[in-house]
ZAMARGU-4260 file (C-alpha; in steps of 0.2 Angstrom, whole numbers, plus 5000, padded with zeros to 4 digits):
<rodrens>
0) 5667/5342/5785 | 5665/5324/5790 | 5660/5315/5806 | 5674/5307/5816 | 5663/5293/5821
5) 5653/5288/5807 | 5661/5297/5792 | 5645/5306/5786 | 5647/5323/5779 | 5640/5337/5790
10) 5639/5355/5788 | 5654/5365/5793 | 5645/5375/5807 | 5637/5359/5814 | 5641/5355/5832
15) 5633/5338/5832 | 5632/5324/5818 | 5614/5322/5812 | 5618/5304/5807 | 5625/5297/5824
20) 5623/5311/5836 | 5641/5312/5841 | 5649/5329/5844 | 5657/5336/5829 | 5676/5341/5829
25) 5684/5352/5816 | 5691/5340/5802 | 5692/5344/5784 | 5698/5329/5775 | 5690/5317/5763
30) 5678/5304/5768 | 5686/5292/5780 | 5684/5273/5776 | 5675/5262/5789 | 5692/5253/5793
35) 5701/5269/5798 | 5687/5275/5809 | 5688/5259/5819 | 5706/5262/5822 | 5713/5250/5809
40) 5723/5255/5794 | 5714/5252/5777 | 5720/5237/5767 | 5730/5242/5752 | 5721/5239/5735
45) 5729/5225/5726 | 5730/5228/5707 | 5730/5216/5692 | 5747/5211/5684 | 5748/5204/5666
50) 5765/5195/5670 | 5757/5187/5686 | 5742/5181/5676 | 5752/5175/5662 | 5764/5165/5673
55) 5750/5159/5683 | 5741/5152/5668 | 5757/5143/5662 | 5760/5136/5679 | 5742/5131/5681
60) 5740/5122/5664 | 5757/5113/5666 | 5753/5109/5684 | 5736/5101/5679 | 5745/5091/5666
65) 5758/5086/5678 | 5745/5082/5692 | 5733/5072/5681 | 5748/5063/5672 | 5755/5058/5688
70) 5740/5046/5691 | 5745/5036/5676 | 5754/5020/5682 | 5773/5020/5678 | 5772/5034/5665
75) 5765/5046/5678 | 5783/5046/5686 | 5788/5057/5670 | 5775/5070/5675 | 5788/5075/5688
80) 5798/5084/5674 | 5782/5093/5669 | 5777/5098/5686 | 5794/5105/5691 | 5794/5119/5678
85) 5776/5123/5682 | 5780/5125/5700 | 5795/5136/5696 | 5784/5147/5684 | 5770/5148/5698
90) 5783/5153/5711 | 5790/5166/5700 | 5772/5173/5697 | 5770/5173/5716 | 5786/5182/5719
95) 5781/5195/5706 | 5764/5197/5713 | 5772/5201/5730 | 5785/5213/5723 | 5771/5223/5713
100) 5758/5222/5727 | 5747/5213/5714 | 5733/5200/5716 | 5741/5183/5721 | 5727/5171/5723
105) 5729/5164/5705 | 5748/5161/5708 | 5745/5153/5724 | 5732/5141/5716 | 5744/5137/5702
110) 5758/5134/5714 | 5748/5122/5724 | 5742/5112/5710 | 5759/5111/5703 | 5767/5105/5719
115) 5753/5092/5721 | 5758/5085/5704 | 5777/5086/5709 | 5774/5076/5725 | 5763/5063/5717
120) 5774/5060/5702 | 5790/5061/5713 | 5783/5048/5725 | 5779/5037/5710 | 5796/5040/5702
125) 5805/5035/5718 | 5794/5020/5720 | 5798/5014/5703 | 5817/5017/5706 | 5816/5007/5723
130) 5806/4993/5715 | 5820/4992/5701 | 5834/4991/5714 | 5824/4977/5724 | 5822/4967/5708
135) 5841/4969/5704 | 5846/4963/5721 | 5835/4948/5720 | 5842/4943/5703 | 5860/4945/5709
140) 5856/4935/5724 | 5851/4919/5714
</rodrens>
């Protein structure tokens, strides 16, 4: 049997735990985890998922291309069109990770990088559009 307090295996006939000194109670299950002895439920083990990893890699690569490309003056506004599919792929990876109870750190990183690229290139795109509108208004005003 196992000690209720510390989880150490003790002989079935023991009345006291030799490891921690608490009184033994009859309990014949597997070794309890430290989290369950403290009253908290043990955290579920997250598994690996090939689909999550593949989509996260795609999202991260295209997200990095979009983010780095967004820093190029004028042409960086076109990185918006690379960052959007990257963000979508990363979001799908994250949704699959939650559905499959899989590891999701990589998908979160890929989504973050993609969204940073989308925001920067989107800001640049709309700045160029508004500058074009101002130039058109000034030319028509003459």
